[in-house]
ChimeraX commands (.cxc) that place a marker at each C-alpha (Angstrom):
marker #1 position 9.74,5.15,14.38 radius 0.5
marker #1 position 6.90,6.52,16.23 radius 0.5
marker #1 position 3.85,4.42,15.41 radius 0.5
marker #1 position 0.56,5.89,15.96 radius 0.5
marker #1 position -1.51,3.16,15.68 radius 0.5
marker #1 position -0.65,-0.43,16.00 radius 0.5
marker #1 position 3.13,-1.77,15.04 radius 0.5
marker #1 position 3.93,-4.46,12.30 radius 0.5
marker #1 position 4.92,-7.64,13.84 radius 0.5
marker #1 position 8.21,-9.69,13.34 radius 0.5
marker #1 position 6.32,-11.75,10.98 radius 0.5
marker #1 position 5.68,-8.83,8.63 radius 0.5
marker #1 position 9.41,-8.09,8.20 radius 0.5
marker #1 position 9.74,-9.97,4.92 radius 0.5
marker #1 position 6.42,-8.54,3.71 radius 0.5
marker #1 position 7.90,-4.61,3.41 radius 0.5
marker #1 position 7.48,-3.00,0.35 radius 0.5
marker #1 position 9.86,0.27,0.61 radius 0.5
marker #1 position 8.72,2.55,-2.21 radius 0.5
marker #1 position 10.62,5.35,-0.70 radius 0.5
marker #1 position 13.49,5.75,-3.23 radius 0.5
marker #1 position 11.39,4.68,-6.44 radius 0.5
marker #1 position 10.01,7.23,-8.80 radius 0.5
marker #1 position 6.65,8.18,-8.62 radius 0.5
marker #1 position 5.70,7.51,-12.41 radius 0.5
marker #1 position 6.02,3.68,-11.49 radius 0.5
marker #1 position 5.52,3.58,-7.81 radius 0.5
marker #1 position 1.36,2.91,-8.03 radius 0.5
marker #1 position 1.72,0.39,-10.66 radius 0.5
marker #1 position 4.48,-1.44,-8.35 radius 0.5
marker #1 position 2.32,-1.17,-5.51 radius 0.5
marker #1 position -0.81,-2.32,-7.37 radius 0.5
marker #1 position 0.96,-5.41,-9.25 radius 0.5
marker #1 position 2.18,-6.57,-5.60 radius 0.5
marker #1 position -1.20,-6.61,-4.35 radius 0.5
marker #1 position -2.94,-8.07,-7.07 radius 0.5
marker #1 position -0.17,-10.99,-6.71 radius 0.5
marker #1 position -0.88,-11.55,-3.30 radius 0.5
marker #1 position -3.28,-14.77,-2.55 radius 0.5
marker #1 position -6.44,-13.85,-0.57 radius 0.5
marker #1 position -5.87,-12.96,2.90 radius 0.5
marker #1 position -2.35,-12.29,2.46 radius 0.5
marker #1 position -0.89,-9.05,2.93 radius 0.5
marker #1 position 1.91,-6.84,2.63 radius 0.5
marker #1 position 3.51,-3.68,4.47 radius 0.5
marker #1 position 3.75,-0.33,2.46 radius 0.5
marker #1 position 6.92,1.86,3.54 radius 0.5
marker #1 position 6.30,5.54,2.41 radius 0.5
marker #1 position 7.72,8.88,2.98 radius 0.5
marker #1 position 4.19,10.31,2.74 radius 0.5
marker #1 position 0.17,9.02,3.02 radius 0.5
marker #1 position -0.62,7.95,-0.16 radius 0.5
marker #1 position -4.16,8.54,-0.16 radius 0.5
marker #1 position -4.62,8.87,-3.93 radius 0.5
marker #1 position -3.65,5.56,-3.91 radius 0.5
marker #1 position -6.26,4.34,-1.36 radius 0.5
marker #1 position -8.74,6.21,-3.26 radius 0.5
marker #1 position -8.05,4.11,-6.75 radius 0.5
marker #1 position -7.99,0.93,-4.53 radius 0.5
marker #1 position -11.50,1.87,-3.20 radius 0.5
marker #1 position -12.80,2.93,-6.62 radius 0.5
marker #1 position -11.43,-0.06,-8.47 radius 0.5
marker #1 position -11.72,-2.89,-5.79 radius 0.5
marker #1 position -14.29,-2.20,-3.38 radius 0.5
marker #1 position -14.46,-4.51,-0.54 radius 0.5
marker #1 position -11.52,-6.48,-1.71 radius 0.5
marker #1 position -8.87,-4.96,0.50 radius 0.5
marker #1 position -8.10,-3.63,4.19 radius 0.5
marker #1 position -5.88,-0.55,4.45 radius 0.5
marker #1 position -4.55,-0.28,7.64 radius 0.5
marker #1 position -2.20,2.29,9.12 radius 0.5
marker #1 position 0.59,1.01,11.41 radius 0.5
marker #1 position 2.57,4.14,11.37 radius 0.5
marker #1 position 1.05,7.44,10.40 radius 0.5
marker #1 position 4.11,10.31,9.82 radius 0.5
marker #1 position 5.03,12.55,10.17 radius 0.5
marker #1 position 8.10,11.22,8.19 radius 0.5
marker #1 position 7.32,7.88,7.40 radius 0.5
marker #1 position 4.07,5.71,6.57 radius 0.5
marker #1 position 3.70,1.98,7.14 radius 0.5
marker #1 position 0.36,0.84,5.81 radius 0.5
marker #1 position -0.75,-3.02,5.84 radius 0.5
marker #1 position -2.79,-3.76,2.94 radius 0.5
marker #1 position -4.70,-6.95,2.82 radius 0.5
marker #1 position -6.22,-9.01,-0.22 radius 0.5
marker #1 position -9.62,-10.11,0.68 radius 0.5
marker #1 position -11.02,-11.13,-2.56 radius 0.5
marker #1 position -9.53,-12.38,-6.20 radius 0.5
marker #1 position -8.99,-9.31,-7.77 radius 0.5
marker #1 position -7.87,-8.58,-11.21 radius 0.5
marker #1 position -6.41,-5.07,-13.06 radius 0.5
marker #1 position -8.95,-2.40,-13.89 radius 0.5
marker #1 position -8.08,0.45,-16.82 radius 0.5
marker #1 position -4.85,2.00,-16.54 radius 0.5
marker #1 position -2.70,3.03,-12.99 radius 0.5
marker #1 position -2.98,6.48,-12.03 radius 0.5
marker #1 position 0.51,8.30,-11.51 radius 0.5
marker #1 position 0.98,9.40,-7.55 radius 0.5
marker #1 position 0.10,13.01,-7.19 radius 0.5
marker #1 position 2.07,15.48,-4.77 radius 0.5
marker #1 position 5.75,14.03,-3.35 radius 0.5
marker #1 position 7.87,12.28,-5.51 radius 0.5
marker link #1:1,2 radius 0.2
marker link #1:2,3 radius 0.2
marker link #1:3,4 radius 0.2
marker link #1:4,5 radius 0.2
marker link #1:5,6 radius 0.2
marker link #1:6,7 radius 0.2
marker link #1:7,8 radius 0.2
marker link #1:8,9 radius 0.2
marker link #1:9,10 radius 0.2
marker link #1:10,11 radius 0.2
marker link #1:11,12 radius 0.2
marker link #1:12,13 radius 0.2
marker link #1:13,14 radius 0.2
marker link #1:14,15 radius 0.2
marker link #1:15,16 radius 0.2
marker link #1:16,17 radius 0.2
marker link #1:17,18 radius 0.2
marker link #1:18,19 radius 0.2
marker link #1:19,20 radius 0.2
marker link #1:20,21 radius 0.2
marker link #1:21,22 radius 0.2
marker link #1:22,23 radius 0.2
marker link #1:23,24 radius 0.2
marker link #1:24,25 radius 0.2
marker link #1:25,26 radius 0.2
marker link #1:26,27 radius 0.2
marker link #1:27,28 radius 0.2
marker link #1:28,29 radius 0.2
marker link #1:29,30 radius 0.2
marker link #1:30,31 radius 0.2
marker link #1:31,32 radius 0.2
marker link #1:32,33 radius 0.2
marker link #1:33,34 radius 0.2
marker link #1:34,35 radius 0.2
marker link #1:35,36 radius 0.2
marker link #1:36,37 radius 0.2
marker link #1:37,38 radius 0.2
marker link #1:38,39 radius 0.2
marker link #1:39,40 radius 0.2
marker link #1:40,41 radius 0.2
marker link #1:41,42 radius 0.2
marker link #1:42,43 radius 0.2
marker link #1:43,44 radius 0.2
marker link #1:44,45 radius 0.2
marker link #1:45,46 radius 0.2
marker link #1:46,47 radius 0.2
marker link #1:47,48 radius 0.2
marker link #1:48,49 radius 0.2
marker link #1:49,50 radius 0.2
marker link #1:50,51 radius 0.2
marker link #1:51,52 radius 0.2
marker link #1:52,53 radius 0.2
marker link #1:53,54 radius 0.2
marker link #1:54,55 radius 0.2
marker link #1:55,56 radius 0.2
marker link #1:56,57 radius 0.2
marker link #1:57,58 radius 0.2
marker link #1:58,59 radius 0.2
marker link #1:59,60 radius 0.2
marker link #1:60,61 radius 0.2
marker link #1:61,62 radius 0.2
marker link #1:62,63 radius 0.2
marker link #1:63,64 radius 0.2
marker link #1:64,65 radius 0.2
marker link #1:65,66 radius 0.2
marker link #1:66,67 radius 0.2
marker link #1:67,68 radius 0.2
marker link #1:68,69 radius 0.2
marker link #1:69,70 radius 0.2
marker link #1:70,71 radius 0.2
marker link #1:71,72 radius 0.2
marker link #1:72,73 radius 0.2
marker link #1:73,74 radius 0.2
marker link #1:74,75 radius 0.2
marker link #1:75,76 radius 0.2
marker link #1:76,77 radius 0.2
marker link #1:77,78 radius 0.2
marker link #1:78,79 radius 0.2
marker link #1:79,80 radius 0.2
marker link #1:80,81 radius 0.2
marker link #1:81,82 radius 0.2
marker link #1:82,83 radius 0.2
marker link #1:83,84 radius 0.2
marker link #1:84,85 radius 0.2
marker link #1:85,86 radius 0.2
marker link #1:86,87 radius 0.2
marker link #1:87,88 radius 0.2
marker link #1:88,89 radius 0.2
marker link #1:89,90 radius 0.2
marker link #1:90,91 radius 0.2
marker link #1:91,92 radius 0.2
marker link #1:92,93 radius 0.2
marker link #1:93,94 radius 0.2
marker link #1:94,95 radius 0.2
marker link #1:95,96 radius 0.2
marker link #1:96,97 radius 0.2
marker link #1:97,98 radius 0.2
marker link #1:98,99 radius 0.2
marker link #1:99,100 radius 0.2
marker link #1:100,101 radius 0.2
marker link #1:101,102 radius 0.2
view
């Protein structure tokens, strides 16, 4: 693992959501559900095999200013993003399927 920015702490190890093996058709819904269930101020580390840019756009469109999105490792083979919940949030509309790599 070659971190390009900051690295996760040992305290984050139990907060990792590894979605690499999860089918694309359910991946975004699972990630959003995990984030919605967080307490305000809490976070999880998303572990993926590609940069989930469309998912970040979805978060920004549906829950502006309710989250932070911090790359801890940014490719090329693995991506780790700390997603923190800043405000209360509720589900909005349908969850878009992921685009690109599966």
